[in-house]
N, C-alpha and C positions, 0 to 999 in steps of 0.2 A: 183324904187322899186326893192327890192331883188327878183330875179326870183325863180321859182319852177323848179326843175330838173325832167326830164322824162327819165327813162332808157328804151331803146327800146325793151328789152326782148330777147327771143331766136330769133336769126337771121333767122331761118328756119320757124318760125311760123308767126302769124298775127300781132305780136307786132310792127314791123317796119311800116306796113301799117296803123294800127289804130293810131299809134303815129303821122304820118303825117296828117291823116284825122282830128285828134283832133287839131293839130296845124293850119290847114287850115280852121277850122270851125269858122264862124263869131261870134258864141256864146262864144268863148274863149276870155276872156278879160285879163287874167293874163299873164305876161311875162314868157316865159319858155326858158330853154336850154335843148337840147336833148343829152344824152350820148349814143354813139353808133358808128357804122361803116358807113362812108359816102357812100362807094360803095353799101352796102346793102340797105341803105336808098334811094339811087338813083334808084335802081331797084324797090323798093317799090313805089317810086313816080310815076314811069311809069305805074305800074299796078293799082295804086289807082287813077291815073289821077288828082293828086293834083296840079301839075305844080308849085311846090315850088322851090325856090333857096336854095340850101344847102350851108351853109357858115361855113367851119371848123374854129374853134377857139381853142386856146391852154388853155385858162382860162376863167372863168366866166366874169371877168372884160373886156374882149375883145368883149363880145356879144353886138350887136347893136339893136336887137329886131325890125328890120325893117319889115314893112308889106310885106307879100309874101316871107319872108326869114326865114329859120330855122337855128339858131346858133347851131352847133354840136360840142360838146366836144368829140374829136375824140379818139376812141380806135380801130384803124384800124388794118388791117393785115389779115382779112378773105379772103380766096381764092374766085376767081370769079366763080368757079364751084360749090359753095355751093348751094344745091337744096332746093327749097321751100318744106315744108311738110315732111321733113325727119329727123330722129334722127341722130345727128352728134355730136361727142365729141367736135369738134372744136367750134360748136355753143354753147354747154353747158359751155365750158370754157369762151367764150366771154361774155355770159350773166352774169356770175359771176363777171367778171371784171367790167361790167357796174354798177352793184349794189355796188360793193366795192368802186368804185370811187364816186358814189352818196352818200354813207355813209360818206366818207371822206369830201366831200363838205358840207354836212349838219352839221356835227360835227364842222367844221370850221366856220360855219355861212355864207358861200358864197352863199348858196341857203336856202330858208326859208322852204322848204318842199321837199319831195321826192315822186314822183309818179312812180310806176313800172308797165310796161307792162309785160305780162305773160312769165314765164320761164318754162322749161320742166324738171321735176324732174329726169327722166330717162337720159336725155342728161347730166345733172349735174353729175349724178353718173358715166356715161361713161367717163367723162372728169377727174374723180378723185377728184372732189370737195367734201369735207367731210361734206356736209350739205344736208338735204333732200329738202329744199325749202327756199323761201324768208325769212320767219319769223325767222328761225334759223340763217341765215346769218346776218340779221339785228341785232338780239339780241347779238350774239357773237361779231361781229366786232364793236359794239357800247358799249360793256361792260354792257349790260342790263340784269339784273337777273329777275325782275318782269315785265312781259308783258302779253298781251292777245290779242285775235282777236275780233274786233268789225266789224260786218257786218251792213251796213246801206243803206237805200234808202231815198227818200224824205219823206217817210211816217213812217218809223220804224227803230229803232236802236236796235241791240241785241249784247250782249257780252257773250262769252263762258267761262265757268269755266273749262271744259275739251274740247279737240279738237280732234286730230286724234288718236283715240284709240278705241278698241272695247267697246261696251256698258258695258260688264261685268267688264272690268278693269276701265272704266270711273267712275262707281259707287264707286269703292274702292278709286278712286283718289279724290273724293269730300270730303274735310275736312273743318272744321270750319275756319281754318287759310287760306286755299286757297279761300274759299268763301269770307271772309272779304277782302283779298287782291284784288280780282276782283271788289268788290263793291267800294273800295277806288280808284282803277285805273279808273273805270268808272266815278266816281264823279270828279276826277281831270281832266280827258279828256274833259268832258262836260263843266266844268268851263273854261278850256282853250279855248273851242270853243264859249264862250260868254254867257253861262248859269250860273248865279251866285249861284243858288240853284236848281240844277237838281233833278228831281223826278225819283228815280230808283226803278223799280219793280223787285222783285226776283221771278223767276218761281220755283214752287215746283218740286221735282224730281218724286214723285209718283202721281198716279191719284188722282185728287181732293186735291193735296198737302198733301196726306196721310190721310185725313179725321181724324185728331187728333189721329193718330197712328193706325187706323184701317187697312190702306193699307201700312204699313211700318213706321218705326220711324225716318227715315233719315231727314225728313222735320222738325220734332220736335227737334231731338237731335243734328243735325249737322248744318242745314241751319238757323233755327230760332236764335240760339245764335250769329251767324255772323251778322244777321240783327240787332239784339239788340245792339251788340257792335258798329256797324256803326252808329246807331241812337245816341248812347251815345257820339259819336264824332261830332255830329251835321249834319250828312249826312241824307238826306231825302230818306231813303231806307224803303221799305215796303214789306210785304209778309211773308212767301211764298204764292204766288197766284197760283191757278190751272192753269197749262200750256195750257189747251185747251181754255182759254178765255183771258189770260193776254195779249197776243200779239194783239188781237182785241182791247182791251181797250187802249193799248199804241198807236195803229194806230189812234184811235179816239181822242187822245190828253190827256188821263189821266196820262200818264207817258212819260218821255223823253227818257228812255231806259229800256230794259229788260235784266236782267242777266239770261242766260239760263244755264242749268246744263250740257248738252252734245250736241254734234255736230248737230245731226238732229233736236233736239228739237228747237234749235235756228235758224238754217239755212233754214229749210223748209218754215217757214213763210216769211222770207225775200225774198227767191228766188221765191216763189209763186207770189210775187208782181211784178216780172219781173227781170230776171237775168241781162238783159241789163242795168238796172238802179241801180244795186247793186254795192256797193263799199266795199272793204276789207281795214280796218284801223287797223294798229298795234298800240295798245295803250301801254304806259309805256316807250316808247323810248324817248331819249333826243331831238328828233326832230319829226316833223309830217311826217308820211308815209301813203299813201293810194295806193290802187291798184285796178285793175279790178276784177270783180267777175266771171272770166272765164279763161279757159286755152289757150294753144297755137293754138288750132284749126288747126292742120296740114292738115285736110281734105279740108280746103278751103284756105290755105295759098297760096299766089301768084295769086289768082283769081280776086282780087280787090273787093270782095263782103263783106268783114268783116265789121261788125257794130262797130263803135267807140264810141257808146253812153256811155258805162260803163267807158271808159277811160276819156271821157269828164266830166262825173259825178265825177270821182275820182279827177280830177283837181279842180272842184268846191268845193268839200269837203276839199281838201288840202288848198285851198285858205281861206275858212272859218275858219278852225282850226288854221291856222298859222297867221291869222289876228285878231282872236277873235271876228268874226262876228257871232251874234246869228243866228241860222237857225232852221226852222221847219224840222223834227219833234221836 
């Protein structure tokens, strides 16, 4: 079976540690290759106590997937004095190289999905990398124009219309065209994941979804036309639903995903269910990409205490999406 690639993230953060812990976890059933630095991974193996054999390989077809062994596509060259828990331009540059190689492998079909451990935005900037984070790197280097962030747990999926911008500018960025694009992306992604007719709920922007214009007309004039257009294309989209109850209904099984209008509206419900179980999925890419729902955690890097649950869950979601296996929610 074609493996899934894991990029080990910022070498100074918890990425190397949780990568090895996920590889060592008996619940992992999918074959993987790790893209990273063997020296850093060896240090992480010692602090994590995973006792894995690190096997450098030059290409995916050299991977053996042997028990107790991690096949590492090497992007070496980091100095031995690189310190855990510190901002370092060298680490930022390396983390970018890992992602770039993963994108190349995914586009070539050598891996069937890409799972990313956390990188540090400030370290990227210090290294001169002209991207603020994973999503922008993935989209630009894969030539993707229409993409979005999906956050998922085993109980809830939510997709964001707007992401990292102020609430004031986010409202202005919500257009009928953008809304329809996100509904379509959500529909295609869930179909790819094994749901032939996904049920997509669209959250309203205003309290009570605007109360028929009483609390603002955005839901009537912007969001509703997008839902109607999606319905005319055969997509099972509905709403706009009041945001204070729609996530609860989706969690109970009424919907397969919720389209949320802005960052906190969509992410608070997901993260409240447990950040360690959350997965970040970039939808719209020409390959499957999932990631952890947390950062580099410099404060605990190198201590051996990092929880790898989110990365293991990201692997599970990547496996499902790339194999078309239906999954709850």
